[in-house]
C-alpha positions in Angstrom: 201.2 -53.3 83.8 201.3 -49.9 82.1 204.6 -47.9 81.9 203.1 -44.6 82.6 200.8 -43.7 85.5 197.2 -43.5 84.2 195.5 -41.1 86.5 192.1 -41.2 84.7 191.9 -45.1 85.4 193.1 -44.8 88.8 191.0 -41.9 89.9 187.9 -43.5 88.3 188.4 -46.7 90.3 189.1 -45.0 93.5 186.1 -42.8 93.2 183.9 -45.8 92.4 185.2 -47.6 95.3 184.2 -44.7 97.6 180.8 -44.8 96.2 180.4 -48.7 96.4 181.7 -48.7 100.0 179.3 -45.8 100.9 182.4 -44.1 102.2 180.6 -40.6 102.2 177.2 -41.7 103.1 176.0 -39.7 106.1 174.0 -40.7 109.1 176.0 -43.9 109.7 177.0 -43.1 113.3 176.0 -41.0 116.2 179.0 -38.7 116.0 178.8 -34.9 115.9 177.4 -33.9 112.4 179.0 -31.5 110.0 177.0 -30.7 106.8 177.4 -28.8 103.6 174.9 -28.5 100.8 176.5 -27.7 97.6 175.2 -24.5 96.1 173.2 -26.1 93.2 174.6 -25.3 89.8 172.1 -24.4 87.1 171.0 -27.0 84.6 171.7 -24.5 81.9 175.0 -25.9 80.8 178.3 -27.5 81.9 180.3 -26.9 85.0 183.2 -24.5 84.6 186.4 -23.8 86.5 184.6 -21.7 89.1 182.5 -24.6 90.0 185.5 -26.9 90.3 187.2 -24.4 92.6 184.3 -23.9 94.8 183.6 -27.7 95.0 187.2 -28.4 95.9 187.2 -26.0 98.7 184.1 -27.6 100.3 185.4 -31.1 99.5 188.6 -30.4 101.3 186.8 -29.3 104.4 184.5 -32.3 104.3 187.5 -34.6 104.2 189.2 -32.8 107.0 186.2 -33.1 109.2 185.7 -36.8 108.3 189.3 -37.4 109.4 188.5 -35.6 112.7 185.6 -38.0 113.3 182.6 -36.0 112.4 179.5 -37.6 110.7 179.9 -35.6 107.5 177.3 -34.7 104.9 178.1 -33.3 101.5 174.9 -33.1 99.7 175.0 -32.7 95.9 172.1 -30.9 94.0 171.1 -29.0 91.0 169.0 -26.0 90.3 166.2 -25.8 87.8 167.2 -22.1 87.2 163.8 -21.0 86.1 164.2 -18.1 83.7 167.8 -19.0 82.7 166.8 -22.6 81.7 163.6 -21.6 79.8 165.5 -18.9 77.9 168.0 -21.7 76.8 165.3 -24.0 75.7 163.4 -21.3 73.9 166.4 -20.4 72.1 167.1 -23.9 71.0 163.5 -24.4 69.8 163.6 -21.1 67.9 166.5 -22.5 65.8 164.0 -25.1 64.7 161.4 -22.4 64.0 159.4 -23.6 67.0 157.8 -21.1 69.5 156.8 -22.4 72.9 153.3 -21.2 72.3 153.2 -23.5 69.3 153.9 -26.4 71.7 151.6 -25.4 74.6 152.7 -25.5 78.3 152.7 -29.2 78.9 154.7 -30.2 75.7 157.1 -27.3 76.2 157.7 -28.5 79.7 158.4 -32.0 78.4 161.2 -30.4 76.2 162.6 -28.6 79.2 162.8 -31.9 81.2 164.6 -33.5 78.3 167.1 -30.6 78.5 167.4 -30.9 82.3 168.0 -34.7 82.0 170.7 -34.3 79.5 172.6 -31.5 81.3 172.0 -33.0 84.7 173.8 -36.1 83.5 176.7 -34.0 82.2 177.0 -32.3 85.5 177.0 -35.7 87.4 179.7 -37.0 85.1 181.8 -33.9 85.8 181.2 -34.3 89.6 182.4 -38.0 89.3 185.5 -37.0 87.4 186.3 -34.4 90.2 186.1 -37.2 92.7 184.0 -35.1 95.3 183.0 -36.7 98.6 179.3 -36.4 97.9 176.6 -38.5 99.6 174.9 -39.5 96.3 172.0 -41.2 98.2 170.7 -37.8 99.1 171.1 -36.1 95.8 168.4 -33.4 95.1 166.9 -31.2 92.3 165.1 -28.1 93.2 162.1 -29.1 91.1 161.9 -32.7 92.3 158.3 -33.7 93.7 159.4 -33.5 97.4 160.7 -30.0 96.7 157.6 -28.9 94.8 155.5 -30.1 97.8 157.7 -28.3 100.3 157.7 -25.0 98.3 154.1 -25.0 98.0 153.7 -25.6 101.9 156.0 -22.6 102.6 154.0 -20.3 100.1 150.7 -21.2 101.6 152.1 -20.7 105.2 153.6 -17.3 104.4 150.4 -16.3 102.7 148.3 -17.3 105.8 150.7 -15.3 108.0 150.3 -12.3 105.9 153.8 -12.2 104.4 152.7 -12.9 100.8 150.2 -10.6 99.0 149.2 -9.8 95.4 149.2 -6.1 94.4 149.3 -3.8 91.4 152.8 -2.2 91.8 155.7 -1.1 89.8 158.0 -4.0 88.9 161.0 -4.7 86.6 159.8 -6.1 83.3 161.8 -8.1 80.6 160.1 -7.1 77.3 161.9 -10.0 75.5 161.2 -12.8 77.9 157.8 -11.2 78.9 158.3 -11.7 82.7 158.8 -9.8 85.8 162.3 -9.6 87.3 163.8 -9.2 90.7 166.1 -6.3 91.3 169.1 -8.7 91.4 168.3 -9.8 87.9 168.7 -6.3 86.7 172.2 -5.2 85.7 173.1 -1.5 85.4 175.4 -0.5 82.7 176.7 3.0 81.6 175.0 4.0 78.4 175.4 7.1 76.3 172.0 8.5 75.6 170.3 11.9 75.0 169.0 14.2 77.7 166.0 16.1 76.5 165.0 19.5 78.0 161.3 20.2 77.8 159.1 23.1 78.3 156.1 22.8 80.7 154.1 26.0 80.8 152.5 27.3 83.9 148.8 27.5 83.7 147.6 30.8 82.4 151.1 32.1 82.1 153.9 32.7 79.7 156.4 31.3 82.2 157.5 27.6 81.9 159.5 25.0 83.9 162.3 23.2 82.2 162.4 19.4 82.7 165.3 17.3 81.8 164.7 13.7 81.0 166.2 10.8 79.2 162.9 9.1 79.0 160.9 11.4 76.7 158.9 8.3 75.4 157.1 8.4 78.7 155.9 12.0 78.5 152.4 11.2 77.7 151.9 9.4 81.1 153.3 12.2 83.2 150.8 12.8 86.1 152.8 15.6 87.8 156.0 17.7 88.1 158.0 17.4 91.3 160.3 19.8 92.9 162.4 19.6 96.1 160.9 21.6 99.0 164.5 22.9 99.7 164.9 24.3 96.2 164.2 28.0 96.6 164.3 28.6 92.8 160.9 26.9 92.3 159.0 27.1 95.7 156.8 29.9 94.3 155.5 27.3 91.8 154.4 24.7 94.5 150.8 23.5 94.2 150.2 25.4 90.8 149.6 23.5 87.6 151.3 23.2 84.3 150.0 22.4 80.8 151.2 19.0 79.7 153.2 19.7 76.4 151.9 16.5 74.8 148.3 16.1 75.9 147.5 19.8 76.9 146.0 18.4 80.2 146.7 20.2 83.4 149.0 18.4 85.9 150.0 19.5 89.4 153.4 20.7 90.6 154.2 18.8 93.9 156.9 18.9 96.6 159.0 15.9 97.2 162.4 15.5 98.9 163.4 12.7 96.5 164.0 15.2 93.8 167.7 15.8 93.2 168.3 19.5 93.1 171.5 19.2 91.1 170.1 16.8 88.4 169.1 18.5 85.1 167.0 21.6 85.9 166.0 20.4 89.3 162.4 19.7 88.2 161.3 16.2 87.7 158.5 14.7 85.8 156.6 11.9 87.4 155.3 8.9 85.5 154.5 5.3 86.3 157.5 3.9 84.4 160.0 4.5 87.1 160.2 2.8 90.6 161.0 6.2 92.3 158.3 7.9 90.4 155.8 5.3 91.3 156.7 5.6 95.0 156.0 9.4 94.7 152.8 8.8 93.0 151.7 6.6 95.9 152.8 9.0 98.5 150.8 11.9 96.8 147.8 9.8 95.9 148.3 10.2 92.2 146.8 7.6 89.8 149.2 5.6 87.5 148.9 6.0 83.8 151.0 3.6 81.6 152.0 4.4 78.0 154.3 1.3 77.4 153.0 -2.2 77.0 154.6 -5.6 77.9 156.2 -5.8 74.4 158.1 -2.5 75.0 155.7 -0.7 72.5 153.9 2.7 73.0 150.3 2.4 73.7 147.3 4.4 72.4 147.9 6.8 75.3 150.7 8.2 73.1 148.5 9.6 70.4 150.0 9.3 66.9 152.8 7.0 68.1 151.0 3.8 69.0 152.9 0.5 68.5 156.2 2.4 68.1 159.1 0.8 69.9 159.8 2.7 73.1 163.5 3.4 72.3 163.0 4.3 68.6 160.1 6.6 69.6 162.4 8.9 71.5 163.6 10.9 68.5 160.2 10.8 66.8 158.5 12.5 70.0 161.5 14.9 70.3 161.0 16.1 66.7 157.2 16.3 67.4 157.8 18.6 70.4 160.5 20.5 68.6 158.0 21.5 65.9 155.6 22.8 68.6 158.6 24.8 70.2 158.5 22.7 73.4 161.9 21.2 73.0 164.6 23.5 74.4 167.7 21.3 73.6 169.2 18.0 73.8 172.6 16.8 75.0 174.5 13.6 75.2 175.2 12.1 78.5 176.4 8.8 80.1 173.9 7.4 82.6 173.2 4.0 84.1 170.5 1.9 82.4 169.1 -1.3 83.8 169.5 -4.4 81.5 167.9 -7.9 82.0 170.5 -10.3 83.3 169.0 -12.9 81.1 168.0 -11.3 77.8 170.3 -8.3 77.8 167.2 -6.2 76.9 166.7 -2.8 78.5 164.4 -3.4 81.5 161.1 -1.6 81.6 159.2 -0.4 84.7 155.6 -1.5 84.4 152.7 -1.4 87.0 151.2 -4.8 87.0 149.5 -7.3 89.5 152.2 -9.5 90.8 152.8 -11.5 93.9 155.2 -10.1 96.6 156.8 -11.0 99.8 156.6 -8.4 102.6 160.3 -8.1 103.6 160.5 -5.6 106.4 159.9 -8.0 109.2 161.9 -10.8 107.7 164.8 -8.4 107.2 164.5 -7.3 110.8 164.7 -10.9 112.0 167.9 -11.3 110.1 169.4 -8.1 111.4 168.7 -9.3 114.9 170.4 -12.6 114.1 173.5 -10.8 112.7 173.9 -9.3 116.1 173.2 -12.4 118.1 175.7 -14.8 119.9 175.1 -17.6 117.3 175.4 -15.2 114.2 176.5 -16.5 110.9 180.1 -15.6 110.2 181.2 -14.0 106.8 184.6 -14.5 105.2 185.8 -11.9 104.1 184.0 -10.1 107.0 183.2 -7.0 104.7 180.4 -9.0 103.3 178.6 -8.8 106.6 178.3 -5.1 106.0 176.9 -5.8 102.4 174.2 -8.1 104.0 173.3 -5.6 106.6 173.0 -2.9 104.0 170.7 -5.0 101.9 168.5 -5.7 104.8 168.4 -2.2 106.0 167.3 -0.9 102.5 165.1 -3.8 101.5 162.1 -3.6 99.3 159.2 -6.1 99.0 160.3 -8.9 96.7 158.5 -9.6 93.4 158.2 -13.4 93.5 155.8 -14.1 90.5 157.3 -14.9 87.2 155.5 -15.1 83.8 157.2 -18.4 82.9 156.3 -22.1 82.5 159.3 -23.6 83.9 159.4 -23.5 87.7 157.3 -24.0 90.9 153.7 -23.0 89.8 152.1 -20.7 92.4 149.6 -22.6 94.5 146.7 -20.2 94.0 143.3 -21.0 92.4 140.7 -18.8 91.0 137.0 -19.2 90.2 135.2 -16.1 89.1 135.9 -13.6 91.8 136.8 -16.3 94.3 140.5 -17.1 95.2 142.0 -19.9 97.3 145.6 -20.4 98.4 146.3 -24.2 98.8 148.3 -27.0 97.3 145.4 -29.1 96.0 142.9 -28.2 93.2 139.7 -27.2 95.1 137.6 -28.9 92.5 135.7 -28.3 89.2 135.8 -24.8 87.8 138.8 -23.7 89.6 141.8 -22.6 87.6 145.5 -22.4 88.8 147.5 -19.2 88.7 149.5 -19.3 85.5 152.7 -17.9 87.0 155.6 -19.6 88.7 157.8 -18.6 91.6 161.1 -16.8 91.3 163.9 -19.4 91.3 165.3 -17.8 94.6 162.1 -18.5 96.4 162.9 -22.2 96.2 166.6 -21.9 96.3 166.4 -19.9 99.5 164.6 -22.9 101.1 167.2 -25.5 100.1 169.1 -25.7 103.4 166.2 -27.5 105.0 164.1 -28.7 102.0 167.1 -30.6 100.7 167.4 -32.4 104.0 163.9 -33.7 103.6 161.7 -31.1 105.3 158.9 -31.5 106.2 158.8 -35.3 106.0 162.3 -36.3 107.3 162.4 -34.2 110.4 165.0 -36.5 112.1 167.5 -35.8 109.3 166.7 -32.0 109.4 167.2 -31.9 113.1 170.6 -33.5 112.9 172.1 -31.7 109.9 170.3 -28.3 110.0 171.6 -25.6 110.0 174.4 -26.5 107.7 177.9 -25.5 108.8 179.4 -23.9 105.6 178.2 -22.1 102.5 180.7 -21.2 99.8 179.2 -18.9 97.3 182.1 -17.9 95.1 
């Protein structure tokens, strides 16, 4: 017998005994169910203290409910974490001077699955050391075969019901990872940058309007100037035209309430490389013109500056306009700039064909639920207001990602034809290259992880789950 208490030895044996005796295996009696699905950690690395803390909170409640006689289910799972995992594997391969394009899609995915297997095993070992009361017989992975089938089912169903559509719209773009991003993957940071004050001369006049912008590199794709209809300083110019300072083309002066009277000069240039600008363009039936490509380089639209980096081009274009006496001044300001959560690159706004979910009706359903008798309760309660604010100001969700790791979109093309279905329609049909945003599948986990659509008896018993701890 050892002189000192060996907690590692004791805890390991106790935990193994719980597993061998199926102590936490659910569905063993007809008692009232209580279920929790562990928010799946990403297979990008090891668990940290935050994971341990969240897990212990849930584990404590599971054990308490079991003592009270409930049929408890604490279901463990891990998340494939699309863009995050692919970025990690690409980084690892680059250290070996290997690009994913060198391997091709299938070989690259084999490398990612090798990564997943390694880190999944690490996570499972950490779970075991924590002694959590999981039902390991129901362990899940967001990219396992059953999940892939279920996710495809949901995509096809939502498409047929009119919730999913493909459109050419403004989206967040990561120029390093070469993929679209959702709004939640864009982190705003205060950055010191230059504000450029430019001259736009009124057609057939010596008068000019002053436009203040931090994005001088997008000047060549301006399609209009906008003024606020309440701004009396500029109303006399409404519906007139100005000479574009870079292309010499005539562009209209339009009225739009979005324009902030107090920002810069109160005159706003409208180009396609801004979400707000794109909305204005659609409202006023203006055609989008792009001058930045998927690599963050200027296109041939910017004559004399093609292939210049978008950020580096700012001073070059400013000097060009200064020589033409079209740059009034510059000043240093602090403003928020969107960065990719994954690559830390400045996010670009591009107009591209992507897949979207129409969110208005879905958001309305959730808002109605939050005011119902059986509504979800939030702790702390202030986050209920956050959820309501999100849903009241929701935009359509960009769900396609230009990645290889993830749930491939169940859409097939043949010449001009398109079919939305799980199975390959046959010879000559090519599947969409894109995958779905990780959150498309993660949002389905409460019922998919319970076995939907096959194991409906399990789903009926344990869905909806009783608790979700999200940090």
